[in-house]
C-alpha positions in Angstrom: 3.9 -19.6 -37.1 3.9 -21.8 -40.3 1.6 -21.3 -43.2 -0.2 -24.6 -42.3 -0.8 -23.4 -38.7 -2.2 -20.2 -40.1 -4.5 -22.2 -42.4 -5.7 -24.3 -39.5 -6.4 -21.3 -37.3 -8.3 -19.6 -40.1 -10.3 -22.8 -40.7 -11.1 -23.2 -37.0 -12.3 -19.6 -36.8 -14.6 -20.1 -39.8 -16.0 -23.4 -38.4 -16.5 -22.1 -34.9 -18.4 -19.1 -36.4 -20.5 -21.4 -38.6 -21.2 -24.3 -36.2 -20.4 -22.9 -32.8 -17.6 -24.1 -30.6 -19.5 -27.0 -29.0 -20.8 -28.4 -32.3 -17.5 -28.0 -34.2 -15.1 -31.0 -34.3 -11.4 -31.3 -35.0 -12.5 -33.6 -37.8 -14.4 -30.7 -39.4 -11.4 -28.4 -39.1 -9.0 -31.0 -40.5 -11.3 -31.6 -43.4 -11.5 -27.9 -44.1 -7.8 -27.7 -44.4 -7.5 -30.9 -46.4 -5.5 -32.9 -43.8 -6.2 -36.0 -41.7 -7.5 -35.5 -38.2 -4.3 -37.2 -36.8 -2.2 -34.7 -38.8 -4.1 -31.8 -37.2 -2.9 -33.0 -33.8 0.7 -32.6 -35.0 0.0 -28.8 -35.0 -2.4 -28.5 -32.1 -3.2 -30.5 -28.9 -6.9 -30.0 -28.8 -10.0 -28.1 -29.9 -9.6 -26.0 -26.8 -6.1 -24.9 -27.9 -7.6 -24.1 -31.3 -10.1 -21.8 -29.7 -7.3 -20.1 -27.8 -5.3 -19.6 -31.0 -8.3 -18.2 -32.8 -8.9 -15.5 -30.3 -5.5 -14.9 -28.6 -3.8 -12.5 -31.0 -6.7 -10.1 -31.7 -7.8 -10.0 -28.1 -4.2 -9.3 -26.9 -3.8 -6.6 -29.4 -7.2 -5.0 -28.6 -6.4 -5.0 -24.8 -3.0 -3.4 -25.4 -4.5 -0.7 -27.7 -7.2 0.2 -25.2 -4.7 0.1 -22.3 -2.4 2.5 -24.2 -5.4 4.8 -24.8 -6.4 4.7 -21.1 -2.9 5.6 -20.0 -2.4 8.4 -22.6 -2.6 12.1 -21.6 -5.8 12.7 -23.4 -9.3 14.0 -22.5 -11.7 11.2 -21.6 -13.9 12.1 -24.6 -11.0 11.4 -26.9 -10.2 8.2 -25.1 -13.8 7.0 -25.5 -13.7 7.9 -29.3 -10.4 6.1 -29.8 -11.4 3.1 -27.7 -14.6 2.6 -29.7 -12.6 3.0 -32.8 -10.0 0.4 -32.0 -12.7 -2.0 -30.7 -14.8 -1.8 -33.9 -11.6 -2.0 -36.0 -10.7 -5.2 -34.2 -13.9 -6.7 -35.5 -13.3 -5.4 -39.0 -9.6 -6.5 -39.2 -10.0 -9.8 -37.4 -13.2 -11.3 -38.8 -14.3 -14.0 -38.0 -11.8 -14.3 -35.0 -13.4 -11.5 -33.0 -16.9 -12.7 -33.9 -16.0 -16.2 -32.5 -14.7 -14.5 -29.3 -18.0 -12.6 -28.7 -20.2 -15.4 -29.9 -18.5 -18.0 -27.8 -17.6 -15.8 -24.9 -19.0 -18.3 -22.3 -17.0 -21.2 -23.8 -13.9 -19.0 -24.2 -14.1 -18.0 -20.5 -14.7 -21.6 -19.4 -12.1 -23.2 -21.7 -9.4 -20.5 -21.6 -9.8 -19.1 -18.1 -6.1 -19.6 -17.3 -4.7 -18.5 -20.7 -6.7 -15.3 -21.1 -6.3 -14.2 -17.5 -9.8 -13.0 -16.9 -9.7 -10.9 -20.1 -13.4 -9.8 -20.1 -13.2 -8.3 -16.6 -9.8 -6.7 -17.2 -11.0 -5.1 -20.4 -14.2 -3.8 -18.7 -11.9 -2.3 -16.0 -10.0 -0.3 -18.6 -13.3 1.2 -19.8 -14.3 1.9 -16.3 -11.0 3.7 -15.7 -11.6 5.9 -18.8 -15.1 6.8 -17.6 -13.9 7.4 -14.0 -11.3 9.8 -15.4 -14.0 11.7 -17.3 -16.1 12.0 -14.2 -13.2 13.1 -12.1 -12.2 15.8 -14.6 -15.8 17.0 -15.0 -16.0 16.0 -18.7 -18.7 13.4 -17.9 -21.7 13.6 -15.6 -21.0 13.1 -11.9 -24.1 10.9 -11.6 -22.8 8.4 -14.3 -22.9 4.8 -13.2 -19.4 3.8 -14.3 -20.0 0.0 -14.4 -23.3 0.2 -16.2 -21.9 2.7 -18.7 -18.9 0.5 -19.4 -21.1 -2.5 -20.0 -23.3 -0.4 -22.2 -20.4 0.6 -24.4 -19.1 -2.9 -24.6 -22.6 -4.3 -25.4 -23.1 -1.7 -28.1 -19.7 -2.5 -29.7 -19.9 -6.3 -29.3 -23.4 -6.5 -30.7 -22.0 -5.3 -34.0 -21.0 -8.9 -34.7 -24.7 -9.8 -35.2 -25.3 -7.5 -38.1 -22.0 -5.9 -39.4 -20.6 -7.1 -42.8 -17.2 -6.0 -44.0 -17.6 -4.1 -47.3 -21.2 -3.1 -46.4 -22.8 0.3 -46.5 -21.0 1.6 -43.4 -17.4 0.8 -42.7 -16.0 0.2 -39.1 -14.4 3.7 -39.0 -17.7 5.5 -39.9 -19.6 3.3 -37.4 -17.1 4.0 -34.6 -17.4 7.8 -35.2 -21.2 7.5 -35.1 -21.2 5.3 -32.0 -18.9 7.7 -30.2 -20.9 10.8 -31.2 -24.2 9.2 -30.2 -22.7 8.1 -26.9 -21.1 11.4 -26.0 -23.9 13.6 -27.2 -26.9 11.5 -26.6 -29.8 10.9 -29.0 -31.7 14.1 -28.4 -31.5 16.7 -31.1 -30.4 20.1 -29.8 -31.6 23.4 -31.3 -29.0 25.2 -33.4 -27.4 28.1 -31.7 
């Protein structure tokens, strides 16, 4: 990928974040890069393709990381900790690309249905598999609703985009540890033994 293509993708991510996918135009993106709109079409075919390019790499990498965690010979608790860690790291390392993905999820699913191969459902299934393993091995409660818990984890992690700022008081690694501990231990304080 050329330096100009990388600049265009970065500009598209920033504009989709700022204006939203529907309101953003290819004219806005071209102007941000300092090129004519016609020149932009030399590099990309459409705004839809730009959306795909903005989210593709971080989403593919996140899916592969969580899939590798799910397939590893590790306790479910460790898989949950590591999965939350890579999920939050993806936001931190790929800002604003991942923010655009979550913020524009409906548009991403509509526009990129064929290209992302039903990613949100596949990703949720990986989390369900991790939780199911934990229930089967007795690490997690037998009465756990697998789907609801997977959605809770994803909602908790994805909501981070609304308030997290890179370089803020808490870094993504600290947050991931706190999220995992809270999830795995619950919120109730236990008496010291």
